[in-house]
ZADO-1210 file (C-alpha; in nm, 4 decimals, padded with zeros to 6 digits):
<atoms>
<atom x="-04.1001" y="00.5302" z="-00.3740" code="PRO" pos="1"/>
<atom x="-03.8890" y="00.2213" z="-00.3046" code="LEU" pos="2"/>
<atom x="-03.6499" y="00.3036" z="-00.5887" code="LEU" pos="3"/>
<atom x="-03.6217" y="00.6595" z="-00.4619" code="THR" pos="4"/>
<atom x="-03.5313" y="00.5404" z="-00.1124" code="VAL" pos="5"/>
<atom x="-03.2789" y="00.2888" z="-00.2460" code="VAL" pos="6"/>
<atom x="-03.1255" y="00.5525" z="-00.4718" code="GLY" pos="7"/>
<atom x="-03.0994" y="00.7973" z="-00.1833" code="ALA" pos="8"/>
<atom x="-02.9275" y="00.5354" z="00.0338" code="LEU" pos="9"/>
<atom x="-02.6785" y="00.4517" z="-00.2410" code="ILE" pos="10"/>
<atom x="-02.6095" y="00.8197" z="-00.3061" code="GLY" pos="11"/>
<atom x="-02.5572" y="00.9013" z="00.0598" code="SER" pos="12"/>
<atom x="-02.3301" y="00.5974" z="00.1035" code="SER" pos="13"/>
<atom x="-02.1197" y="00.7148" z="-00.1895" code="GLY" pos="14"/>
<atom x="-02.0956" y="01.0643" z="-00.0435" code="ALA" pos="15"/>
<atom x="-01.9849" y="00.9282" z="00.2952" code="ILE" pos="16"/>
<atom x="-01.7226" y="00.7053" z="00.1306" code="LEU" pos="17"/>
<atom x="-01.5944" y="00.9980" z="-00.0760" code="THR" pos="18"/>
<atom x="-01.5636" y="01.2124" z="00.2362" code="HIS" pos="19"/>
<atom x="-01.3700" y="00.9399" z="00.4224" code="ILE" pos="20"/>
<atom x="-01.1246" y="00.8954" z="00.1359" code="MET" pos="21"/>
<atom x="-01.0758" y="01.2706" z="00.0907" code="CYS" pos="22"/>
<atom x="-00.9924" y="01.3117" z="00.4592" code="VAL" pos="23"/>
<atom x="-00.7494" y="01.0179" z="00.4421" code="ALA" pos="24"/>
<atom x="-00.5711" y="01.1724" z="00.1427" code="MET" pos="25"/>
<atom x="-00.5728" y="01.5266" z="00.2866" code="ASN" pos="26"/>
<atom x="-00.7746" y="01.6571" z="-00.0048" code="ARG" pos="27"/>
<atom x="-01.0929" y="01.8571" z="-00.0363" code="SER" pos="28"/>
<atom x="-01.3928" y="01.7216" z="-00.2243" code="ILE" pos="29"/>
<atom x="-01.3707" y="02.0214" z="-00.4585" code="VAL" pos="30"/>
<atom x="-01.0113" y="01.9354" z="-00.5541" code="SER" pos="31"/>
<atom x="-01.1167" y="01.5766" z="-00.6228" code="VAL" pos="32"/>
<atom x="-01.4051" y="01.6795" z="-00.8457" code="VAL" pos="33"/>
<atom x="-01.2292" y="01.9625" z="-01.0293" code="LEU" pos="34"/>
<atom x="-00.8629" y="01.8694" z="-01.0031" code="GLY" pos="35"/>
<atom x="-00.6275" y="01.5859" z="-01.0903" code="GLY" pos="36"/>
<atom x="-00.4326" y="01.3912" z="-00.8324" code="LEU" pos="37"/>
<atom x="-00.3059" y="01.7013" z="-00.6519" code="GLY" pos="38"/>
<atom x="-00.3669" y="01.7491" z="-00.2818" code="THR" pos="39"/>
<atom x="-00.4492" y="02.0645" z="-00.0932" code="SER" pos="40"/>
<atom x="-00.0790" y="02.1600" z="-00.0916" code="SER" pos="41"/>
<atom x="00.0267" y="02.4350" z="-00.3330" code="LYS" pos="42"/>
<atom x="00.2995" y="02.3228" z="-00.5734" code="ARG" pos="43"/>
<atom x="00.5308" y="02.5985" z="-00.6913" code="THR" pos="44"/>
<atom x="00.7890" y="02.4067" z="-00.8929" code="GLY" pos="45"/>
<atom x="00.8956" y="02.0839" z="-01.0525" code="LYS" pos="46"/>
<atom x="00.8779" y="01.7610" z="-00.8587" code="ALA" pos="47"/>
<atom x="01.2077" y="01.6311" z="-00.7193" code="MET" pos="48"/>
<atom x="01.3973" y="01.3586" z="-00.9006" code="GLU" pos="49"/>
<atom x="01.5075" y="01.0905" z="-00.6582" code="PHE" pos="50"/>
<atom x="01.8154" y="00.9124" z="-00.7865" code="LYS" pos="51"/>
<atom x="01.9721" y="00.5947" z="-00.6600" code="GLY" pos="52"/>
<atom x="01.9854" y="00.2210" z="-00.7077" code="GLU" pos="53"/>
<atom x="01.7507" y="-00.0165" z="-00.5331" code="ALA" pos="54"/>
<atom x="01.8834" y="-00.3201" z="-00.3498" code="LYS" pos="55"/>
<atom x="01.7177" y="-00.6482" z="-00.4430" code="VAL" pos="56"/>
<atom x="01.6914" y="-00.9254" z="-00.1883" code="THR" pos="57"/>
<atom x="01.5714" y="-01.2861" z="-00.1990" code="ASP" pos="58"/>
<atom x="01.3477" y="-01.5192" z="00.0004" code="VAL" pos="59"/>
<atom x="01.6284" y="-01.6772" z="00.2014" code="GLU" pos="60"/>
<atom x="01.7709" y="-01.3430" z="00.3144" code="SER" pos="61"/>
<atom x="01.4244" y="-01.2140" z="00.4020" code="THR" pos="62"/>
<atom x="01.3453" y="-01.5213" z="00.6101" code="VAL" pos="63"/>
<atom x="01.6757" y="-01.4843" z="00.7953" code="SER" pos="64"/>
<atom x="01.5939" y="-01.1207" z="00.8697" code="LEU" pos="65"/>
<atom x="01.2412" y="-01.1975" z="00.9899" code="LEU" pos="66"/>
<atom x="01.3515" y="-01.4903" z="01.2069" code="ALA" pos="67"/>
<atom x="01.6184" y="-01.2802" z="01.3802" code="SER" pos="68"/>
<atom x="01.3819" y="-00.9897" z="01.4510" code="SER" pos="69"/>
<atom x="01.1756" y="-00.9142" z="01.7593" code="LYS" pos="70"/>
<atom x="00.9245" y="-00.6634" z="01.6213" code="ASP" pos="71"/>
<atom x="00.7851" y="-00.6703" z="01.2664" code="VAL" pos="72"/>
<atom x="00.5165" y="-00.4461" z="01.1194" code="ILE" pos="73"/>
<atom x="00.3448" y="-00.5584" z="00.7991" code="VAL" pos="74"/>
<atom x="00.1860" y="-00.3023" z="00.5674" code="VAL" pos="75"/>
<atom x="-00.0479" y="-00.4709" z="00.3167" code="PRO" pos="76"/>
<atom x="-00.1779" y="-00.2991" z="00.0047" code="GLY" pos="77"/>
<atom x="-00.3985" y="-00.3619" z="-00.2951" code="TYR" pos="78"/>
<atom x="-00.1336" y="-00.5875" z="-00.4480" code="GLY" pos="79"/>
<atom x="-00.2000" y="-00.8392" z="-00.1708" code="LEU" pos="80"/>
<atom x="-00.5701" y="-00.8433" z="-00.2593" code="ALA" pos="81"/>
<atom x="-00.4994" y="-00.8850" z="-00.6316" code="VAL" pos="82"/>
<atom x="-00.2642" y="-01.1768" z="-00.5666" code="ALA" pos="83"/>
<atom x="-00.5009" y="-01.3341" z="-00.3098" code="ASN" pos="84"/>
<atom x="-00.2031" y="-01.3810" z="-00.0820" code="GLY" pos="85"/>
<atom x="-00.3698" y="-01.3139" z="00.2520" code="GLN" pos="86"/>
<atom x="-00.3740" y="-01.6803" z="00.3582" code="TYR" pos="87"/>
<atom x="-00.0025" y="-01.7270" z="00.2945" code="ALA" pos="88"/>
<atom x="00.0625" y="-01.3996" z="00.4778" code="LEU" pos="89"/>
<atom x="-00.1347" y="-01.5256" z="00.7771" code="ALA" pos="90"/>
<atom x="00.0784" y="-01.8411" z="00.7822" code="GLU" pos="91"/>
<atom x="00.3971" y="-01.6322" z="00.7671" code="VAL" pos="92"/>
<atom x="00.2668" y="-01.4315" z="01.0600" code="ARG" pos="93"/>
<atom x="00.1869" y="-01.7454" z="01.2608" code="ASN" pos="94"/>
<atom x="00.5338" y="-01.8927" z="01.2008" code="LEU" pos="95"/>
<atom x="00.6986" y="-01.5661" z="01.3051" code="CYS" pos="96"/>
<atom x="00.4937" y="-01.5640" z="01.6243" code="GLU" pos="97"/>
<atom x="00.6030" y="-01.9236" z="01.6936" code="GLN" pos="98"/>
<atom x="00.9622" y="-01.8042" z="01.6627" code="ALA" pos="99"/>
<atom x="00.9007" y="-01.5321" z="01.9217" code="GLY" pos="100"/>
<atom x="00.8624" y="-01.2456" z="01.6758" code="VAL" pos="101"/>
<atom x="00.5857" y="-00.9936" z="01.7406" code="ARG" pos="102"/>
<atom x="00.3987" y="-00.9247" z="01.4155" code="VAL" pos="103"/>
<atom x="00.1486" y="-00.6429" z="01.3748" code="ARG" pos="104"/>
<atom x="-00.0315" y="-00.5003" z="01.0738" code="PHE" pos="105"/>
<atom x="-00.0643" y="-00.1337" z="00.9778" code="ALA" pos="106"/>
<atom x="-00.3587" y="-00.0367" z="00.7574" code="ILE" pos="107"/>
<atom x="-00.3751" y="00.2898" z="00.5645" code="HIS" pos="108"/>
<atom x="-00.7265" y="00.4453" z="00.5551" code="PRO" pos="109"/>
<atom x="-00.7414" y="00.4211" z="00.1730" code="VAL" pos="110"/>
<atom x="-00.5459" y="00.0975" z="00.1247" code="ALA" pos="111"/>
<atom x="-00.7061" y="-00.1189" z="-00.1415" code="GLY" pos="112"/>
<atom x="-00.9926" y="-00.0055" z="-00.3571" code="ARG" pos="113"/>
<atom x="-01.2069" y="00.1158" z="-00.0686" code="MET" pos="114"/>
<atom x="-01.1677" y="00.1762" z="00.3060" code="PRO" pos="115"/>
<atom x="-01.1754" y="-00.1464" z="00.5041" code="GLY" pos="116"/>
<atom x="-01.0884" y="-00.3832" z="00.2168" code="GLN" pos="117"/>
<atom x="-00.7564" y="-00.4872" z="00.3715" code="LEU" pos="118"/>
<atom x="-00.9133" y="-00.5290" z="00.7161" code="ASN" pos="119"/>
<atom x="-01.1647" y="-00.7710" z="00.5665" code="VAL" pos="120"/>
<atom x="-00.8932" y="-00.9650" z="00.3814" code="LEU" pos="121"/>
<atom x="-00.6843" y="-01.0089" z="00.6948" code="LEU" pos="122"/>
<atom x="-00.9873" y="-01.1115" z="00.9021" code="ALA" pos="123"/>
<atom x="-01.0836" y="-01.3589" z="00.6313" code="GLU" pos="124"/>
<atom x="-00.7386" y="-01.5189" z="00.6628" code="ALA" pos="125"/>
<atom x="-00.7794" y="-01.5553" z="01.0381" code="GLY" pos="126"/>
<atom x="-00.5433" y="-01.2806" z="01.1512" code="ILE" pos="127"/>
<atom x="-00.6513" y="-01.1635" z="01.5007" code="PRO" pos="128"/>
<atom x="-00.8215" y="-00.8269" z="01.5228" code="TYR" pos="129"/>
<atom x="-00.5879" y="-00.7152" z="01.8008" code="ASP" pos="130"/>
<atom x="-00.2902" y="-00.7532" z="01.5657" code="ALA" pos="131"/>
<atom x="-00.4355" y="-00.5073" z="01.3120" code="VAL" pos="132"/>
<atom x="-00.3959" y="-00.1327" z="01.3629" code="PHE" pos="133"/>
<atom x="-00.5006" y="00.1802" z="01.1809" code="GLU" pos="134"/>
<atom x="-00.2195" y="00.4045" z="01.0531" code="MET" pos="135"/>
<atom x="-00.2507" y="00.6672" z="01.3278" code="ASP" pos="136"/>
<atom x="-00.2483" y="00.4018" z="01.6005" code="GLU" pos="137"/>
<atom x="00.0821" y="00.2432" z="01.4992" code="ILE" pos="138"/>
<atom x="00.2671" y="00.5188" z="01.3100" code="GLN" pos="139"/>
<atom x="00.5045" y="00.6074" z="01.5945" code="ASP" pos="140"/>
<atom x="00.6019" y="00.2414" z="01.6470" code="ASP" pos="141"/>
<atom x="00.7942" y="00.2176" z="01.3212" code="PHE" pos="142"/>
<atom x="01.0868" y="00.3979" z="01.4846" code="ASP" pos="143"/>
<atom x="01.1264" y="00.0997" z="01.7176" code="LYS" pos="144"/>
<atom x="01.0451" y="-00.1800" z="01.4702" code="ALA" pos="145"/>
<atom x="01.3165" y="-00.4127" z="01.3471" code="ASP" pos="146"/>
<atom x="01.1490" y="-00.4742" z="01.0121" code="VAL" pos="147"/>
<atom x="00.8679" y="-00.3194" z="00.8129" code="SER" pos="148"/>
<atom x="00.7341" y="-00.5606" z="00.5526" code="LEU" pos="149"/>
<atom x="00.5410" y="-00.3896" z="00.2730" code="VAL" pos="150"/>
<atom x="00.3214" y="-00.6294" z="00.0761" code="VAL" pos="151"/>
<atom x="00.1712" y="-00.4856" z="-00.2410" code="GLY" pos="152"/>
<atom x="00.1503" y="-00.1238" z="-00.1209" code="ALA" pos="153"/>
<atom x="00.3047" y="00.1758" z="-00.2959" code="ASN" pos="154"/>
<atom x="00.1389" y="00.5193" z="-00.2833" code="ASP" pos="155"/>
<atom x="00.0340" y="00.4716" z="00.0800" code="THR" pos="156"/>
<atom x="00.4010" y="00.4268" z="00.1828" code="VAL" pos="157"/>
<atom x="00.5515" y="00.6822" z="-00.0569" code="ASN" pos="158"/>
<atom x="00.7844" y="00.9164" z="00.1330" code="SER" pos="159"/>
<atom x="00.7670" y="01.1722" z="-00.1511" code="ALA" pos="160"/>
<atom x="00.4409" y="01.2857" z="00.0086" code="ALA" pos="161"/>
<atom x="00.6506" y="01.4282" z="00.2936" code="GLU" pos="162"/>
<atom x="00.9880" y="01.4874" z="00.1295" code="GLU" pos="163"/>
<atom x="00.8841" y="01.6674" z="-00.1889" code="ASP" pos="164"/>
<atom x="00.6496" y="01.9665" z="-00.1545" code="PRO" pos="165"/>
<atom x="00.6087" y="01.9700" z="-00.5336" code="ASN" pos="166"/>
<atom x="00.4995" y="01.6070" z="-00.5624" code="SER" pos="167"/>
<atom x="00.1420" y="01.5513" z="-00.6776" code="ILE" pos="168"/>
<atom x="00.0851" y="01.3501" z="-00.3582" code="ILE" pos="169"/>
<atom x="00.2456" y="01.6115" z="-00.1305" code="ALA" pos="170"/>
<atom x="00.0547" y="01.6405" z="00.1953" code="GLY" pos="171"/>
<atom x="-00.1083" y="01.2985" z="00.1711" code="MET" pos="172"/>
<atom x="-00.0662" y="01.1045" z="00.4974" code="PRO" pos="173"/>
<atom x="00.1525" y="00.7972" z="00.4419" code="VAL" pos="174"/>
<atom x="00.2759" y="00.5138" z="00.6601" code="ILE" pos="175"/>
<atom x="00.6371" y="00.5637" z="00.7744" code="HIS" pos="176"/>
<atom x="00.7740" y="00.2235" z="00.6729" code="VAL" pos="177"/>
<atom x="01.1191" y="00.3720" z="00.6080" code="TRP" pos="178"/>
<atom x="01.1557" y="00.4568" z="00.9796" code="HIS" pos="179"/>
<atom x="01.2050" y="00.0888" z="01.0691" code="ALA" pos="180"/>
<atom x="01.5596" y="-00.0462" z="01.0998" code="LYS" pos="181"/>
<atom x="01.5065" y="-00.2517" z="00.7855" code="GLU" pos="182"/>
<atom x="01.2344" y="-00.2193" z="00.5228" code="CYS" pos="183"/>
<atom x="01.1430" y="-00.5031" z="00.2865" code="ILE" pos="184"/>
<atom x="00.9158" y="-00.4054" z="-00.0025" code="VAL" pos="185"/>
<atom x="00.7352" y="-00.6881" z="-00.1797" code="MET" pos="186"/>
<atom x="00.6153" y="-00.5831" z="-00.5256" code="LYS" pos="187"/>
<atom x="00.5698" y="-00.7440" z="-00.8622" code="ARG" pos="188"/>
<atom x="00.7895" y="-00.4787" z="-01.0286" code="THR" pos="189"/>
<atom x="00.9670" y="-00.1535" z="-00.9503" code="MET" pos="190"/>
<atom x="00.6884" y="00.0398" z="-01.1256" code="GLY" pos="191"/>
<atom x="00.5019" y="00.3389" z="-00.9839" code="ALA" pos="192"/>
<atom x="00.1695" y="00.3074" z="-00.8043" code="GLY" pos="193"/>
<atom x="-00.1771" y="00.4312" z="-00.8997" code="TYR" pos="194"/>
<atom x="-00.0722" y="00.7958" z="-00.8681" code="ALA" pos="195"/>
<atom x="00.2098" y="00.7428" z="-01.1183" code="GLY" pos="196"/>
<atom x="00.4711" y="00.8808" z="-00.8775" code="VAL" pos="197"/>
<atom x="00.8113" y="00.7227" z="-00.8205" code="GLY" pos="198"/>
<atom x="00.8678" y="00.6020" z="-00.4657" code="ASN" pos="199"/>
<atom x="01.1984" y="00.7124" z="-00.3040" code="PRO" pos="200"/>
<atom x="01.1489" y="00.4518" z="-00.0303" code="VAL" pos="201"/>
<atom x="01.2655" y="00.1928" z="-00.2847" code="PHE" pos="202"/>
<atom x="01.6142" y="00.3447" z="-00.2979" code="ILE" pos="203"/>
<atom x="01.6646" y="00.4274" z="00.0688" code="LYS" pos="204"/>
<atom x="01.9706" y="00.2609" z="00.2254" code="PRO" pos="205"/>
<atom x="01.7638" y="00.0502" z="00.4675" code="ASN" pos="206"/>
<atom x="01.5236" y="-00.0783" z="00.2001" code="THR" pos="207"/>
<atom x="01.5484" y="-00.4033" z="00.0052" code="SER" pos="208"/>
<atom x="01.3142" y="-00.5030" z="-00.2764" code="MET" pos="209"/>
<atom x="01.1686" y="-00.8543" z="-00.2866" code="LEU" pos="210"/>
<atom x="01.0214" y="-00.8688" z="-00.6344" code="LEU" pos="211"/>
<atom x="00.7647" y="-01.1154" z="-00.7665" code="GLY" pos="212"/>
<atom x="00.4020" y="-01.2212" z="-00.7379" code="ASP" pos="213"/>
<atom x="00.2889" y="-01.1569" z="-00.3802" code="ALA" pos="214"/>
<atom x="00.1151" y="-01.4911" z="-00.3295" code="LYS" pos="215"/>
<atom x="00.3994" y="-01.7011" z="-00.4712" code="LYS" pos="216"/>
<atom x="00.6599" y="-01.5040" z="-00.2783" code="THR" pos="217"/>
<atom x="00.4651" y="-01.5292" z="00.0468" code="LEU" pos="218"/>
<atom x="00.4258" y="-01.9029" z="-00.0041" code="GLU" pos="219"/>
<atom x="00.8010" y="-01.9312" z="-00.0576" code="ALA" pos="220"/>
<atom x="00.8603" y="-01.7294" z="00.2593" code="LEU" pos="221"/>
<atom x="00.6181" y="-01.9532" z="00.4483" code="ARG" pos="222"/>
<atom x="00.7901" y="-02.2710" z="00.3321" code="ASN" pos="223"/>
<atom x="01.1404" y="-02.1497" z="00.4126" code="LYS" pos="224"/>
<atom x="01.0336" y="-01.9975" z="00.7432" code="LEU" pos="225"/>
<atom x="00.8672" y="-02.3270" z="00.8349" code="GLY" pos="226"/>
<atom x="01.2005" y="-02.5042" z="00.7888" code="GLU" pos="227"/>
<atom x="01.3765" y="-02.2502" z="01.0098" code="VAL" pos="228"/>
<atom x="01.1156" y="-02.2616" z="01.2870" code="VAL" pos="229"/>
<atom x="01.1037" y="-02.6431" z="01.2930" code="SER" pos="230"/>
<atom x="01.4777" y="-02.6740" z="01.3600" code="LYS" pos="231"/>
</atoms>
């Protein structure tokens, strides 16, 4: 009987988690079970090819941009968890706040490997709960933000979901990082995310790529920002 109860609890928990993730990705459970990565949108043609050249930035330029901003929104992703960079990110946030920069965090419902993973990581690093917002709570604020700082996220900030009706992620809700005045994307490489879809945000005119290991890059940002703030 005990094993039956435990099994039922595990099964029901899995079903609830599946439902949450399906809603967050705008997909039905049937399409998840029977389909590939497609959403509930109906594709009628070939996916768009986004062409352009990405701008690459460096730590010094990024620090200068952050220090001169008033409103920054950070969007963490699974890459932050893999690199274990949450503590360095918290220190970057604290230094920005010391410099008079408001820093908030936007969390996608399916960021990480399961809902809530990024919330736990940020809380673990000591980032205040009132600085962390769900996607729907902060989405409209990107239009007024000076900088959006993407740390290890890809599919959850992929504008192809809205710009290309034939994309395999078409219809999936994404965070509008490209609406900020400037967008800095921190990634190890220019490669595609889990869905295997190229991200046109990388080549938008207001986006700069800061490539490298998230933890090492955040530590470099922290060190340089510390020098700027202490002056």
